C-alpha positions as CSV (number, residue, x, y, z in Angstrom):
1,X,-26.3,-21.6,-18.8
2,X,-25.4,-23.7,-22.1
3,X,-26.6,-23.9,-25.5
4,X,-26.6,-27.3,-26.9
5,X,-28.7,-29.3,-29.0
6,X,-31.7,-31.5,-27.7
7,X,-31.5,-34.7,-26.5
8,X,-27.9,-35.0,-26.8
9,X,-25.0,-35.7,-24.0
10,X,-23.3,-32.6,-23.6
11,X,-19.7,-33.1,-23.3
12,X,-18.1,-33.5,-20.0
13,X,-15.2,-31.1,-20.6
14,X,-18.1,-28.5,-20.8
15,X,-20.0,-29.4,-17.5
16,X,-17.6,-30.2,-15.3
17,X,-16.2,-26.6,-15.0
18,X,-19.6,-25.4,-13.8
19,X,-20.9,-28.4,-11.3
20,X,-17.8,-29.9,-10.4
21,X,-17.0,-27.3,-7.8
22,X,-20.4,-27.8,-6.6
23,X,-19.4,-31.6,-6.0
24,X,-21.4,-33.5,-8.5
25,X,-21.0,-35.7,-11.3
26,X,-21.0,-33.9,-14.9
27,X,-22.0,-37.3,-16.6
28,X,-25.0,-37.5,-14.4
29,X,-25.9,-33.7,-14.6
30,X,-25.6,-34.7,-18.5
31,X,-28.0,-37.4,-18.7
32,X,-30.8,-35.3,-16.6
33,X,-30.0,-32.4,-19.4
34,X,-30.7,-35.1,-22.1
35,X,-34.0,-36.5,-20.5
36,X,-35.3,-32.6,-20.0
37,X,-34.4,-31.7,-23.3
38,X,-35.7,-35.0,-25.3
39,X,-38.8,-32.9,-26.6
40,X,-36.2,-31.0,-28.6
41,X,-34.4,-33.4,-30.4
42,X,-32.0,-32.1,-32.5
43,X,-32.5,-28.5,-32.3
44,X,-30.4,-26.3,-30.5
45,X,-32.1,-24.7,-27.5
46,X,-30.4,-23.2,-24.3
47,X,-30.5,-25.0,-21.1
48,X,-30.2,-23.3,-17.7
49,X,-29.2,-25.4,-15.0
50,X,-30.4,-24.9,-11.3
51,X,-28.7,-26.9,-8.7
52,X,-30.1,-27.1,-5.3
53,X,-29.3,-29.5,-2.6
54,X,-27.0,-31.4,-4.9
55,X,-29.8,-32.3,-7.6
56,X,-29.9,-30.4,-11.0
57,X,-33.4,-28.7,-12.2
58,X,-33.0,-28.6,-16.1
59,X,-34.9,-25.4,-17.6
60,X,-35.2,-25.4,-21.3
61,X,-35.5,-21.7,-22.9
62,X,-36.3,-22.4,-26.3
63,X,-35.5,-18.8,-28.9
64,X,-37.3,-18.0,-31.2
65,X,-35.4,-19.9,-34.2
66,X,-36.0,-23.5,-32.4
67,X,-39.6,-22.3,-31.3
68,X,-40.1,-22.1,-35.2
69,X,-38.3,-25.0,-36.4
70,X,-40.1,-27.2,-34.0
71,X,-43.5,-25.6,-35.3
72,X,-42.6,-27.0,-38.5
73,X,-42.2,-30.5,-37.8
74,X,-39.3,-31.3,-39.6
75,X,-37.8,-34.7,-40.0
76,X,-34.4,-35.1,-38.1
77,X,-31.5,-34.7,-40.1
78,X,-27.7,-35.9,-39.4
79,X,-25.8,-32.6,-38.4
80,X,-22.5,-34.2,-39.8
81,X,-23.8,-34.4,-43.0
82,X,-26.0,-31.4,-43.8
83,X,-25.1,-27.9,-42.9
84,X,-26.9,-24.5,-43.2
85,X,-30.3,-26.0,-43.6
86,X,-32.9,-23.8,-45.4
87,X,-36.2,-24.8,-43.7
88,X,-38.7,-24.7,-46.6
89,X,-42.0,-25.2,-44.3
90,X,-45.0,-23.3,-44.0
91,X,-46.8,-21.8,-40.6
92,X,-50.0,-20.6,-40.2
93,X,-51.1,-17.6,-38.7
94,X,-52.4,-19.6,-35.6
95,X,-48.8,-21.3,-35.0
96,X,-47.2,-18.2,-35.4
97,X,-49.4,-16.4,-32.9
98,X,-48.3,-19.3,-30.2
99,X,-44.6,-18.7,-31.1
100,X,-45.1,-14.9,-30.4
101,X,-47.0,-15.8,-27.1
102,X,-43.9,-17.6,-25.7
103,X,-41.6,-15.0,-26.9
104,X,-43.2,-12.3,-25.7
105,X,-41.7,-12.1,-22.0
106,X,-38.2,-12.5,-23.5
107,X,-39.0,-9.4,-26.2
108,X,-38.0,-6.0,-26.1
109,X,-40.6,-4.8,-28.2
110,X,-43.4,-2.3,-26.5
111,X,-46.1,-3.7,-28.5
112,X,-47.7,-7.4,-29.8
113,X,-47.1,-6.2,-33.0
114,X,-43.3,-5.6,-32.5
115,X,-42.7,-9.1,-31.3
116,X,-44.6,-10.3,-34.0
117,X,-42.1,-8.8,-36.6
118,X,-39.2,-10.1,-34.8
119,X,-40.4,-13.2,-34.7
120,X,-41.6,-13.2,-38.7
121,X,-37.7,-11.6,-39.2
122,X,-36.5,-15.4,-37.5
123,X,-39.0,-16.9,-39.9
124,X,-37.5,-15.2,-43.1
125,X,-33.7,-16.2,-42.0
126,X,-35.1,-19.9,-41.2
127,X,-36.3,-19.4,-45.0
128,X,-40.2,-20.8,-44.0
129,X,-43.2,-18.8,-45.0
130,X,-46.3,-18.2,-43.4
131,X,-49.8,-18.8,-44.7
132,X,-47.6,-19.1,-48.3
133,X,-46.6,-15.3,-47.9
134,X,-42.6,-14.4,-47.7
135,X,-42.5,-13.0,-44.2
136,X,-41.3,-9.9,-45.3
137,X,-44.0,-8.9,-47.1
138,X,-46.5,-9.6,-44.1
139,X,-44.0,-7.3,-42.1
140,X,-44.5,-4.3,-44.7
141,X,-48.4,-5.2,-44.1
142,X,-48.2,-4.7,-40.3
143,X,-46.4,-1.5,-40.9
144,X,-49.1,-0.4,-43.4
145,X,-51.9,-1.6,-40.8
146,X,-53.4,-4.1,-42.8
């Protein structure tokens, strides 16, 4: 399991200790990771490597932040030049519920509304709004059963 930016080659120094003892080339595994994460270009995701019969299988496991940023559909930015980006987009409730459904198996919340509040907290941290409202206002509305 490693965290890296989608569509980018992981440094061989990171991959070598993980795949070297299994008799695989870190460069080849890096190429597989680039192919597997191409849909997540420029967004940091968790990559799970499963190696069977000397073949690497790449599973991308996005967290809530990467799902929110992907839904905002913002243009790619140069990571080296811009740091600590505030994403000023707006999500619809439908997009929010899509993210929540994807996050539900990983969530520790007992109910669906708990997972919704978790994702709203992530939206607040990212800096986006939902249906034009601040995510914290929506969390309060959920608490008041509106």
